[in-house]
N, C-alpha and C positions, 0 to 999 in steps of 0.2 A: 561291442561298443559300436555304431555306425559314426561314421566321419560325413563331415559336411563338404560342400564344395572346397571350401578354405583349408581342409585338411584339419581340423579341428576334431575334438569328440563333441558330439552335443550335450553331454553331461557336463564337461569343460565348460561350454559357453552358458550355459545354464547356470551353473555356479557362478561364474562370472558375474552375469548379469544379476542374478539375486545379491551379490555382493554388493554391485553399485546401486542396485535400489535400497540397500539396508543404509549405506554412506546417505544417499539421499533424504532419506526419512527423518537420520540421524540431525543432518545439518537441518532440515526444516524442523525441526523440533527445537534445537537451539537457536533459531532464526525465530522463529514463533515466542518461544521462553523470554528472549532478549526484547521483542516487540510488545506484549503483553505487560512486563516490569518493567519497560522505560519511565523514568523520572519526568519523560517529555512527551507533548502528544504530538503525536504520529497517526496521520491517515494515509491511506493508498488509493490512490484515484486512477479509473480506465482511463482509455485515451481520448474519452469526451467530457472528462472530469467530475465523473460520479463515484461516489465513495464505493470500493470494494472492503475497506477495512479500518475502525477506527479504534486505536488503541484505549484501555480502562482512562489513561490518563486523559486522552482528549476529548471521550465522554464525561469525565469528571469534571474537567474546565468547564466547557461547554453546557453543561446539564441534560444533555439530551441521551435518550436509552439508544443502543445499539441498533436496533429496529427501525426508529427514525431517522438514522444516519445512512444507512449501507444503501444505498441505490438512488440516494438522493443528490442531487447537482451540488457541487461544493460552491458557487455561485448564491444559493439559496439561503446560506448562511452567513451571506458578507450584508452590509449595508446597502441597499440598492443603488446608491451611484456609484458602486465601487464594482458590479457585477460587470461592467463592458471590461472594464482594466483587466479583471482576472481573465475573461475571455481571451483578452491578446497576449496576456502575460503566458496562460498556457500553452496557446500555439506557442508563443517564442520557447516556451521551455519543452516542447516537444520536437522542435527542429533543430534548437540547438546544446540540449542535454542539462543546460543550466539555466538558473534562473533566480533572483533574488528580489523579493518585494516585499511589501508590506499592506496588509489590508486590516478592516474594521469589521470583525464579526458580532453577531449577535448571541448572545448565548438564549438559551431557552425561555429564562427569566425576564429578556429586554437588555439586559446590560452590554454594553458593546466594550469589548476588547481588540486591544491593536494588537496584529499577530503578525510574526514574518513566515515567511515562504520560500525556502533554500533547498532549491534542488539540483 
């Protein structure tokens, strides 16, 4: 067995690394399952407010297909007069790590729903 500069066996390092990767995959699987099966609408946004993910409940409530949502800007699903408010509140959220806002979202069928945004 060869030793690395820290005095550990390479095989031990590889086993430890593989164990960490396995635990991360297991944790990610549990999180994914909770996100997908949640009884509430959840979305994940990137730092510009574009959708990374939307769970099945979100898609069901607003009537969109996943392909219509992923990559789109959150503000595009709001009534037009609320888009600038979202922009400002999203910046506040990124700066402070938390925000509570209420918006009016437009479903695919054109119905308007009031929604809370907590983060």
